[in-house]
MIDRENVO-33270 format. One record per residue (C-alpha): residue number from 1; residue in three letters; x, y, z. Coordinates in nm, 4 decimals, padded with zeros to 6 digits. Each point is the difference from the previous one (the first is absolute). Layout:
<rs>
<r nuvex="NUM" nuse="ALA" px="X" py="Y" pz="Z"/>
...
</rs>
This chain:
<rs>
<r nuvex="1" nuse="MET" px="00.8303" py="01.1062" pz="-01.7163"/>
<r nuvex="2" nuse="PRO" px="00.2649" py="00.1117" pz="00.2474"/>
<r nuvex="3" nuse="TYR" px="00.2859" py="-00.2364" pz="00.0743"/>
<r nuvex="4" nuse="ARG" px="-00.1117" py="-00.0398" pz="00.3634"/>
<r nuvex="5" nuse="MET" px="-00.3448" py="-00.1258" pz="-00.1011"/>
<r nuvex="6" nuse="ASP" px="00.1576" py="-00.2495" pz="-00.2397"/>
<r nuvex="7" nuse="LYS" px="00.2078" py="-00.1360" pz="00.2865"/>
<r nuvex="8" nuse="VAL" px="-00.3000" py="-00.0133" pz="00.2353"/>
<r nuvex="9" nuse="ASN" px="-00.2111" py="-00.1828" pz="-00.2588"/>
<r nuvex="10" nuse="GLU" px="00.2846" py="-00.2420" pz="-00.0677"/>
<r nuvex="11" nuse="GLU" px="00.0416" py="-00.0772" pz="00.3702"/>
<r nuvex="12" nuse="LEU" px="-00.3744" py="-00.0462" pz="00.0498"/>
<r nuvex="13" nuse="HIS" px="-00.0030" py="-00.2313" pz="-00.3025"/>
<r nuvex="14" nuse="LYS" px="00.2763" py="-00.2187" pz="00.1483"/>
<r nuvex="15" nuse="ILE" px="-00.1640" py="-00.0231" pz="00.3414"/>
<r nuvex="16" nuse="LEU" px="-00.3486" py="-00.0744" pz="-00.1330"/>
<r nuvex="17" nuse="SER" px="00.1274" py="-00.2567" pz="-00.2512"/>
<r nuvex="18" nuse="ASP" px="00.1804" py="-00.1813" pz="00.2785"/>
<r nuvex="19" nuse="ILE" px="-00.3035" py="00.0064" pz="00.2290"/>
<r nuvex="20" nuse="ILE" px="-00.2401" py="-00.1281" pz="-00.2651"/>
<r nuvex="21" nuse="LEU" px="00.2352" py="-00.2657" pz="-00.1355"/>
<r nuvex="22" nuse="THR" px="00.1468" py="-00.1349" pz="00.3237"/>
<r nuvex="23" nuse="GLU" px="-00.2071" py="00.0958" pz="00.3008"/>
<r nuvex="24" nuse="LEU" px="-00.3523" py="-00.0232" pz="-00.1317"/>
<r nuvex="25" nuse="ASN" px="-00.0198" py="-00.3750" pz="00.0459"/>
<r nuvex="26" nuse="GLU" px="-00.3740" py="-00.0226" pz="00.0495"/>
<r nuvex="27" nuse="LYS" px="-00.1389" py="-00.3152" pz="-00.1609"/>
<r nuvex="28" nuse="ASP" px="-00.2399" py="00.1798" pz="-00.2326"/>
<r nuvex="29" nuse="ALA" px="00.2560" py="00.2599" pz="-00.1111"/>
<r nuvex="30" nuse="SER" px="00.2833" py="-00.2462" pz="-00.0573"/>
<r nuvex="31" nuse="ALA" px="-00.1921" py="-00.1597" pz="-00.2892"/>
<r nuvex="32" nuse="TYR" px="00.0745" py="00.3060" pz="-00.2164"/>
<r nuvex="33" nuse="LEU" px="00.3150" py="00.1544" pz="-00.1409"/>
<r nuvex="34" nuse="TYR" px="00.0091" py="00.3714" pz="00.0781"/>
<r nuvex="35" nuse="THR" px="00.2373" py="00.2580" pz="-00.1431"/>
<r nuvex="36" nuse="VAL" px="00.0256" py="00.3552" pz="00.1260"/>
<r nuvex="37" nuse="THR" px="00.0483" py="00.1854" pz="-00.3270"/>
<r nuvex="38" nuse="SER" px="00.0382" py="00.3508" pz="00.1432"/>
<r nuvex="39" nuse="VAL" px="-00.0724" py="00.2251" pz="00.2958"/>
<r nuvex="40" nuse="LYS" px="-00.1012" py="00.3644" pz="-00.0210"/>
<r nuvex="41" nuse="CYS" px="00.0221" py="00.1901" pz="00.3262"/>
<r nuvex="42" nuse="SER" px="-00.1676" py="00.3377" pz="00.0406"/>
<r nuvex="43" nuse="ARG" px="00.2293" py="00.3013" pz="00.0385"/>
<r nuvex="44" nuse="ASP" px="-00.1028" py="00.0432" pz="00.3634"/>
<r nuvex="45" nuse="LEU" px="00.0834" py="-00.3707" pz="00.0661"/>
<r nuvex="46" nuse="GLN" px="-00.3472" py="-00.0586" pz="00.1469"/>
<r nuvex="47" nuse="ASN" px="-00.1298" py="-00.2423" pz="-00.2662"/>
<r nuvex="48" nuse="ALA" px="00.1536" py="-00.2577" pz="-00.2299"/>
<r nuvex="49" nuse="THR" px="-00.1665" py="-00.1771" pz="-00.2904"/>
<r nuvex="50" nuse="VAL" px="00.1392" py="-00.3495" pz="-00.0482"/>
<r nuvex="51" nuse="PHE" px="-00.0457" py="-00.1435" pz="-00.3483"/>
<r nuvex="52" nuse="VAL" px="-00.0166" py="-00.3793" pz="00.0103"/>
<r nuvex="53" nuse="SER" px="-00.0319" py="-00.2527" pz="-00.2792"/>
<r nuvex="54" nuse="VAL" px="-00.1320" py="-00.3501" pz="00.0590"/>
<r nuvex="55" nuse="LEU" px="00.1004" py="-00.2828" pz="-00.2308"/>
<r nuvex="56" nuse="GLY" px="-00.2904" py="-00.1673" pz="-00.1774"/>
<r nuvex="57" nuse="ASP" px="-00.2992" py="00.0727" pz="-00.2173"/>
<r nuvex="58" nuse="LYS" px="-00.2299" py="00.2921" pz="00.0751"/>
<r nuvex="59" nuse="GLU" px="-00.2239" py="-00.1962" pz="00.2377"/>
<r nuvex="60" nuse="LYS" px="00.2870" py="-00.1546" pz="00.1957"/>
<r nuvex="61" nuse="SER" px="00.1824" py="00.3315" pz="00.0090"/>
<r nuvex="62" nuse="SER" px="-00.3051" py="00.1826" pz="00.1370"/>
<r nuvex="63" nuse="HIS" px="-00.0621" py="-00.2679" pz="00.2617"/>
<r nuvex="64" nuse="GLY" px="00.3636" py="00.0016" pz="00.1112"/>
<r nuvex="65" nuse="PHE" px="-00.0075" py="00.3786" pz="00.0256"/>
<r nuvex="66" nuse="LEU" px="-00.3122" py="-00.0117" pz="00.2210"/>
<r nuvex="67" nuse="ILE" px="00.1752" py="-00.2454" pz="00.2309"/>
<r nuvex="68" nuse="LEU" px="00.3011" py="00.2309" pz="00.0174"/>
<r nuvex="69" nuse="CYS" px="-00.2303" py="00.2919" pz="00.0856"/>
<r nuvex="70" nuse="ARG" px="-00.1418" py="-00.2019" pz="00.2901"/>
<r nuvex="71" nuse="HIS" px="00.3526" py="-00.0215" pz="00.1409"/>
<r nuvex="72" nuse="LEU" px="00.0703" py="00.3721" pz="-00.0376"/>
<r nuvex="73" nuse="LYS" px="-00.0188" py="00.0602" pz="00.3749"/>
<r nuvex="74" nuse="LYS" px="00.2726" py="-00.2589" pz="00.0634"/>
<r nuvex="75" nuse="ILE" px="00.2107" py="00.1398" pz="-00.2853"/>
<r nuvex="76" nuse="GLN" px="-00.0394" py="00.3524" pz="00.1404"/>
<r nuvex="77" nuse="SER" px="00.1058" py="-00.1208" pz="00.3457"/>
<r nuvex="78" nuse="LEU" px="00.3104" py="-00.1805" pz="-00.1258"/>
<r nuvex="79" nuse="PHE" px="00.0815" py="00.2980" pz="-00.2200"/>
<r nuvex="80" nuse="SER" px="-00.0209" py="00.2470" pz="00.2892"/>
<r nuvex="81" nuse="GLU" px="00.2510" py="-00.2121" pz="00.1965"/>
<r nuvex="82" nuse="ARG" px="00.2554" py="00.0229" pz="-00.2813"/>
<r nuvex="83" nuse="ILE" px="-00.0310" py="00.3486" pz="-00.1413"/>
<r nuvex="84" nuse="HIS" px="00.2092" py="00.2808" pz="00.1437"/>
<r nuvex="85" nuse="LEU" px="-00.1763" py="00.3208" pz="-00.0929"/>
<r nuvex="86" nuse="LYS" px="-00.1514" py="00.2767" pz="00.2080"/>
<r nuvex="87" nuse="TYR" px="-00.3436" py="-00.1243" pz="-00.1061"/>
<r nuvex="88" nuse="THR" px="-00.0994" py="-00.3478" pz="-00.1001"/>
<r nuvex="89" nuse="PRO" px="-00.1867" py="00.0290" pz="-00.3289"/>
<r nuvex="90" nuse="ARG" px="-00.3455" py="-00.1506" pz="-00.0140"/>
<r nuvex="91" nuse="LEU" px="00.0002" py="-00.2718" pz="-00.2644"/>
<r nuvex="92" nuse="TYR" px="-00.2508" py="-00.0291" pz="-00.2822"/>
<r nuvex="93" nuse="LEU" px="00.0108" py="-00.3023" pz="-00.2272"/>
<r nuvex="94" nuse="LYS" px="-00.0740" py="00.0217" pz="-00.3698"/>
<r nuvex="95" nuse="LEU" px="-00.0075" py="-00.2884" pz="-00.2457"/>
<r nuvex="96" nuse="ASP" px="00.2518" py="00.0527" pz="-00.2794"/>
<r nuvex="97" nuse="GLU" px="-00.1360" py="-00.1584" pz="-00.3166"/>
<r nuvex="98" nuse="THR" px="00.2838" py="00.1168" pz="-00.2250"/>
<r nuvex="99" nuse="ALA" px="00.1406" py="-00.3516" pz="-00.0515"/>
<r nuvex="100" nuse="ALA" px="-00.3400" py="-00.1394" pz="-00.1005"/>
<r nuvex="101" nuse="TYR" px="-00.0525" py="00.2931" pz="-00.2365"/>
<r nuvex="102" nuse="ALA" px="00.3432" py="-00.0521" pz="-00.1580"/>
<r nuvex="103" nuse="GLU" px="-00.0738" py="-00.3707" pz="-00.0438"/>
<r nuvex="104" nuse="ARG" px="-00.3292" py="00.0815" pz="-00.1724"/>
<r nuvex="105" nuse="ILE" px="00.1721" py="00.2459" pz="-00.2362"/>
<r nuvex="106" nuse="GLY" px="00.2635" py="-00.2646" pz="-00.0768"/>
<r nuvex="107" nuse="ARG" px="-00.2678" py="-00.2537" pz="-00.0902"/>
<r nuvex="108" nuse="LEU" px="-00.1716" py="00.2533" pz="-00.2275"/>
<r nuvex="109" nuse="ILE" px="00.3279" py="00.0773" pz="-00.1761"/>
<r nuvex="110" nuse="ASP" px="00.0638" py="-00.3737" pz="-00.0475"/>
<r nuvex="111" nuse="GLN" px="-00.3478" py="-00.0410" pz="-00.1510"/>
<r nuvex="112" nuse="VAL" px="00.0583" py="00.2846" pz="-00.2450"/>
<r nuvex="113" nuse="CYS" px="00.3402" py="-00.1389" pz="-00.0989"/>
<r nuvex="114" nuse="ARG" px="-00.1436" py="-00.3496" pz="-00.0538"/>
<r nuvex="115" nuse="HIS" px="-00.2888" py="00.1429" pz="-00.2032"/>
<r nuvex="116" nuse="GLU" px="00.2386" py="00.1997" pz="-00.2240"/>
<r nuvex="117" nuse="HIS" px="00.2246" py="-00.3039" pz="-00.0409"/>
<r nuvex="118" nuse="GLU" px="-00.2976" py="-00.2168" pz="-00.1058"/>
<r nuvex="119" nuse="GLU" px="-00.1052" py="00.2572" pz="-00.2628"/>
<r nuvex="120" nuse="LYS" px="00.3411" py="-00.0076" pz="-00.1718"/>
</rs>
């Protein structure tokens, strides 16, 4: 990926993280801990996919993500006030389940290690 796109994605990441963590103080959204894990902006700067993880089990994570999606219009509005590009990218949210997947793999590895230790 060209250096410019890396810088754009990094800047979008900073702005969106700040908006979600500090300015999205709606009662229903503040009950969850959100982390913007990455942002991928299209080459034409028209669209940006925002990968978000939500702390909690699968059900809580999904519910928190749905609440965040309901506030997308507000996030987009705050974002457009802060970004300084020729075009303001349209935001698309995507739930990042990488942390949950890594936790599951870790538990499976622990189970295998315990099983092997019990056999010895």
